[in-house]
PyMOL CGO cylinders between C-alpha atoms (Angstrom):
from pymol import cmd
from pymol.cgo import CYLINDER

trace = [
    CYLINDER, -55.74, 92.11, 72.07, -53.66, 94.79, 73.76, 0.3, 1, 1, 1, 1, 1, 1,
    CYLINDER, -53.66, 94.79, 73.76, -50.05, 95.53, 72.93, 0.3, 1, 1, 1, 1, 1, 1,
    CYLINDER, -50.05, 95.53, 72.93, -49.04, 94.14, 76.34, 0.3, 1, 1, 1, 1, 1, 1,
    CYLINDER, -49.04, 94.14, 76.34, -50.93, 90.91, 75.67, 0.3, 1, 1, 1, 1, 1, 1,
    CYLINDER, -50.93, 90.91, 75.67, -49.19, 90.54, 72.29, 0.3, 1, 1, 1, 1, 1, 1,
    CYLINDER, -49.19, 90.54, 72.29, -45.78, 91.07, 73.86, 0.3, 1, 1, 1, 1, 1, 1,
    CYLINDER, -45.78, 91.07, 73.86, -46.52, 88.59, 76.67, 0.3, 1, 1, 1, 1, 1, 1,
    CYLINDER, -46.52, 88.59, 76.67, -47.77, 86.00, 74.18, 0.3, 1, 1, 1, 1, 1, 1,
    CYLINDER, -47.77, 86.00, 74.18, -44.55, 86.33, 72.17, 0.3, 1, 1, 1, 1, 1, 1,
    CYLINDER, -44.55, 86.33, 72.17, -42.53, 86.10, 75.39, 0.3, 1, 1, 1, 1, 1, 1,
    CYLINDER, -42.53, 86.10, 75.39, -44.38, 82.90, 76.37, 0.3, 1, 1, 1, 1, 1, 1,
    CYLINDER, -44.38, 82.90, 76.37, -43.66, 81.30, 72.98, 0.3, 1, 1, 1, 1, 1, 1,
    CYLINDER, -43.66, 81.30, 72.98, -39.99, 82.30, 73.06, 0.3, 1, 1, 1, 1, 1, 1,
    CYLINDER, -39.99, 82.30, 73.06, -39.64, 81.03, 76.63, 0.3, 1, 1, 1, 1, 1, 1,
    CYLINDER, -39.64, 81.03, 76.63, -41.21, 77.69, 75.71, 0.3, 1, 1, 1, 1, 1, 1,
    CYLINDER, -41.21, 77.69, 75.71, -39.01, 77.34, 72.62, 0.3, 1, 1, 1, 1, 1, 1,
    CYLINDER, -39.01, 77.34, 72.62, -35.84, 78.31, 74.51, 0.3, 1, 1, 1, 1, 1, 1,
    CYLINDER, -35.84, 78.31, 74.51, -36.36, 76.42, 77.76, 0.3, 1, 1, 1, 1, 1, 1,
    CYLINDER, -36.36, 76.42, 77.76, -38.95, 73.73, 77.04, 0.3, 1, 1, 1, 1, 1, 1,
    CYLINDER, -38.95, 73.73, 77.04, -41.17, 75.00, 79.85, 0.3, 1, 1, 1, 1, 1, 1,
    CYLINDER, -41.17, 75.00, 79.85, -43.79, 77.69, 80.29, 0.3, 1, 1, 1, 1, 1, 1,
    CYLINDER, -43.79, 77.69, 80.29, -42.96, 80.84, 82.24, 0.3, 1, 1, 1, 1, 1, 1,
    CYLINDER, -42.96, 80.84, 82.24, -44.78, 81.39, 85.52, 0.3, 1, 1, 1, 1, 1, 1,
    CYLINDER, -44.78, 81.39, 85.52, -46.83, 84.49, 86.27, 0.3, 1, 1, 1, 1, 1, 1,
    CYLINDER, -46.83, 84.49, 86.27, -44.04, 85.66, 88.60, 0.3, 1, 1, 1, 1, 1, 1,
    CYLINDER, -44.04, 85.66, 88.60, -41.43, 85.31, 85.84, 0.3, 1, 1, 1, 1, 1, 1,
    CYLINDER, -41.43, 85.31, 85.84, -43.60, 87.21, 83.37, 0.3, 1, 1, 1, 1, 1, 1,
    CYLINDER, -43.60, 87.21, 83.37, -44.31, 89.88, 85.99, 0.3, 1, 1, 1, 1, 1, 1,
    CYLINDER, -44.31, 89.88, 85.99, -40.56, 90.40, 86.46, 0.3, 1, 1, 1, 1, 1, 1,
    CYLINDER, -40.56, 90.40, 86.46, -39.94, 90.57, 82.71, 0.3, 1, 1, 1, 1, 1, 1,
    CYLINDER, -39.94, 90.57, 82.71, -42.65, 93.18, 82.12, 0.3, 1, 1, 1, 1, 1, 1,
    CYLINDER, -42.65, 93.18, 82.12, -42.51, 95.17, 85.37, 0.3, 1, 1, 1, 1, 1, 1,
    CYLINDER, -42.51, 95.17, 85.37, -45.96, 93.93, 86.43, 0.3, 1, 1, 1, 1, 1, 1,
    CYLINDER, -45.96, 93.93, 86.43, -47.32, 92.50, 89.63, 0.3, 1, 1, 1, 1, 1, 1,
    CYLINDER, -47.32, 92.50, 89.63, -47.90, 88.73, 89.60, 0.3, 1, 1, 1, 1, 1, 1,
    CYLINDER, -47.90, 88.73, 89.60, -51.64, 89.46, 89.75, 0.3, 1, 1, 1, 1, 1, 1,
    CYLINDER, -51.64, 89.46, 89.75, -51.39, 91.64, 86.62, 0.3, 1, 1, 1, 1, 1, 1,
    CYLINDER, -51.39, 91.64, 86.62, -49.45, 88.91, 84.81, 0.3, 1, 1, 1, 1, 1, 1,
    CYLINDER, -49.45, 88.91, 84.81, -52.15, 86.42, 85.79, 0.3, 1, 1, 1, 1, 1, 1,
    CYLINDER, -52.15, 86.42, 85.79, -54.73, 88.81, 84.34, 0.3, 1, 1, 1, 1, 1, 1,
    CYLINDER, -54.73, 88.81, 84.34, -52.84, 88.93, 81.04, 0.3, 1, 1, 1, 1, 1, 1,
    CYLINDER, -52.84, 88.93, 81.04, -52.67, 85.12, 81.01, 0.3, 1, 1, 1, 1, 1, 1,
    CYLINDER, -52.67, 85.12, 81.01, -56.44, 84.97, 81.65, 0.3, 1, 1, 1, 1, 1, 1,
    CYLINDER, -56.44, 84.97, 81.65, -57.04, 87.44, 78.82, 0.3, 1, 1, 1, 1, 1, 1,
    CYLINDER, -57.04, 87.44, 78.82, -54.84, 85.43, 76.45, 0.3, 1, 1, 1, 1, 1, 1,
    CYLINDER, -54.84, 85.43, 76.45, -56.73, 82.28, 77.42, 0.3, 1, 1, 1, 1, 1, 1,
    CYLINDER, -56.73, 82.28, 77.42, -60.29, 83.61, 77.23, 0.3, 1, 1, 1, 1, 1, 1,
    CYLINDER, -60.29, 83.61, 77.23, -60.30, 86.52, 74.80, 0.3, 1, 1, 1, 1, 1, 1,
    CYLINDER, -60.30, 86.52, 74.80, -57.48, 85.62, 72.41, 0.3, 1, 1, 1, 1, 1, 1,
    CYLINDER, -57.48, 85.62, 72.41, -57.68, 81.82, 72.69, 0.3, 1, 1, 1, 1, 1, 1,
    CYLINDER, -57.68, 81.82, 72.69, -53.86, 81.88, 72.63, 0.3, 1, 1, 1, 1, 1, 1,
    CYLINDER, -53.86, 81.88, 72.63, -53.20, 79.95, 75.85, 0.3, 1, 1, 1, 1, 1, 1,
    CYLINDER, -53.20, 79.95, 75.85, -54.77, 77.10, 77.77, 0.3, 1, 1, 1, 1, 1, 1,
    CYLINDER, -54.77, 77.10, 77.77, -54.36, 77.41, 81.53, 0.3, 1, 1, 1, 1, 1, 1,
    CYLINDER, -54.36, 77.41, 81.53, -54.28, 74.53, 83.97, 0.3, 1, 1, 1, 1, 1, 1,
    CYLINDER, -54.28, 74.53, 83.97, -57.84, 74.20, 85.25, 0.3, 1, 1, 1, 1, 1, 1,
    CYLINDER, -57.84, 74.20, 85.25, -58.42, 76.38, 88.30, 0.3, 1, 1, 1, 1, 1, 1,
    CYLINDER, -58.42, 76.38, 88.30, -55.05, 78.13, 88.06, 0.3, 1, 1, 1, 1, 1, 1,
    CYLINDER, -55.05, 78.13, 88.06, -53.12, 80.86, 86.29, 0.3, 1, 1, 1, 1, 1, 1,
    CYLINDER, -53.12, 80.86, 86.29, -50.37, 78.52, 85.09, 0.3, 1, 1, 1, 1, 1, 1,
    CYLINDER, -50.37, 78.52, 85.09, -49.93, 77.76, 81.41, 0.3, 1, 1, 1, 1, 1, 1,
    CYLINDER, -49.93, 77.76, 81.41, -50.89, 74.28, 80.30, 0.3, 1, 1, 1, 1, 1, 1,
    CYLINDER, -50.89, 74.28, 80.30, -50.55, 74.82, 76.55, 0.3, 1, 1, 1, 1, 1, 1,
    CYLINDER, -50.55, 74.82, 76.55, -49.59, 77.47, 74.05, 0.3, 1, 1, 1, 1, 1, 1,
    CYLINDER, -49.59, 77.47, 74.05, -50.12, 75.61, 70.81, 0.3, 1, 1, 1, 1, 1, 1,
    CYLINDER, -50.12, 75.61, 70.81, -48.16, 73.85, 69.49, 0.3, 1, 1, 1, 1, 1, 1,
    CYLINDER, -48.16, 73.85, 69.49, -46.28, 73.76, 72.81, 0.3, 1, 1, 1, 1, 1, 1,
    CYLINDER, -46.28, 73.76, 72.81, -47.37, 71.91, 75.91, 0.3, 1, 1, 1, 1, 1, 1,
    CYLINDER, -47.37, 71.91, 75.91, -46.14, 72.61, 79.42, 0.3, 1, 1, 1, 1, 1, 1,
    CYLINDER, -46.14, 72.61, 79.42, -46.93, 69.03, 80.40, 0.3, 1, 1, 1, 1, 1, 1,
    CYLINDER, -46.93, 69.03, 80.40, -45.41, 65.92, 78.83, 0.3, 1, 1, 1, 1, 1, 1,
    CYLINDER, -45.41, 65.92, 78.83, -47.11, 64.59, 75.70, 0.3, 1, 1, 1, 1, 1, 1,
    CYLINDER, -47.11, 64.59, 75.70, -46.18, 62.03, 73.08, 0.3, 1, 1, 1, 1, 1, 1,
    CYLINDER, -46.18, 62.03, 73.08, -46.31, 64.65, 70.32, 0.3, 1, 1, 1, 1, 1, 1,
    CYLINDER, -46.31, 64.65, 70.32, -42.98, 66.28, 69.41, 0.3, 1, 1, 1, 1, 1, 1,
    CYLINDER, -42.98, 66.28, 69.41, -42.74, 69.90, 68.24, 0.3, 1, 1, 1, 1, 1, 1,
    CYLINDER, -42.74, 69.90, 68.24, -40.13, 70.82, 65.64, 0.3, 1, 1, 1, 1, 1, 1,
    CYLINDER, -40.13, 70.82, 65.64, -38.71, 74.34, 65.99, 0.3, 1, 1, 1, 1, 1, 1,
    CYLINDER, -38.71, 74.34, 65.99, -35.92, 75.05, 63.54, 0.3, 1, 1, 1, 1, 1, 1,
    CYLINDER, -35.92, 75.05, 63.54, -33.28, 72.39, 63.98, 0.3, 1, 1, 1, 1, 1, 1,
    CYLINDER, -33.28, 72.39, 63.98, -34.61, 71.31, 67.39, 0.3, 1, 1, 1, 1, 1, 1,
    CYLINDER, -34.61, 71.31, 67.39, -37.35, 68.88, 68.32, 0.3, 1, 1, 1, 1, 1, 1,
    CYLINDER, -37.35, 68.88, 68.32, -39.05, 69.36, 71.65, 0.3, 1, 1, 1, 1, 1, 1,
    CYLINDER, -39.05, 69.36, 71.65, -40.87, 66.46, 73.26, 0.3, 1, 1, 1, 1, 1, 1,
    CYLINDER, -40.87, 66.46, 73.26, -42.15, 68.04, 76.44, 0.3, 1, 1, 1, 1, 1, 1,
    CYLINDER, -42.15, 68.04, 76.44, -40.61, 68.54, 79.83, 0.3, 1, 1, 1, 1, 1, 1,
]
cmd.load_cgo(trace, "trace")
C-alpha cells in the first residue's frame, strides 16, 4: 500500500466517524489535491489490493469501510462515546 493510499484510508475512516457518511471521490480529490479520477483509482486500490474498502458494485463510491457502512444497516458502531447507526 502506498503512502497516499494509507493517508486516504485514514481520511475515509475519520470522515465516516465524524460525519456518518463516506466521502465521495470528488471530496477526497479536493482534500489531497488529486483529480477525481485519481481519487477513484486510490479507492479501487484500497478495495482490491488492500481489502480496506468495499465499493458499491459498478461504481467508485464507498459502500463499506469496516466497521462502518455508508448505507443503513441494523448494526450500530461504537466509536468513543458515540454510537453510529448508519445514515
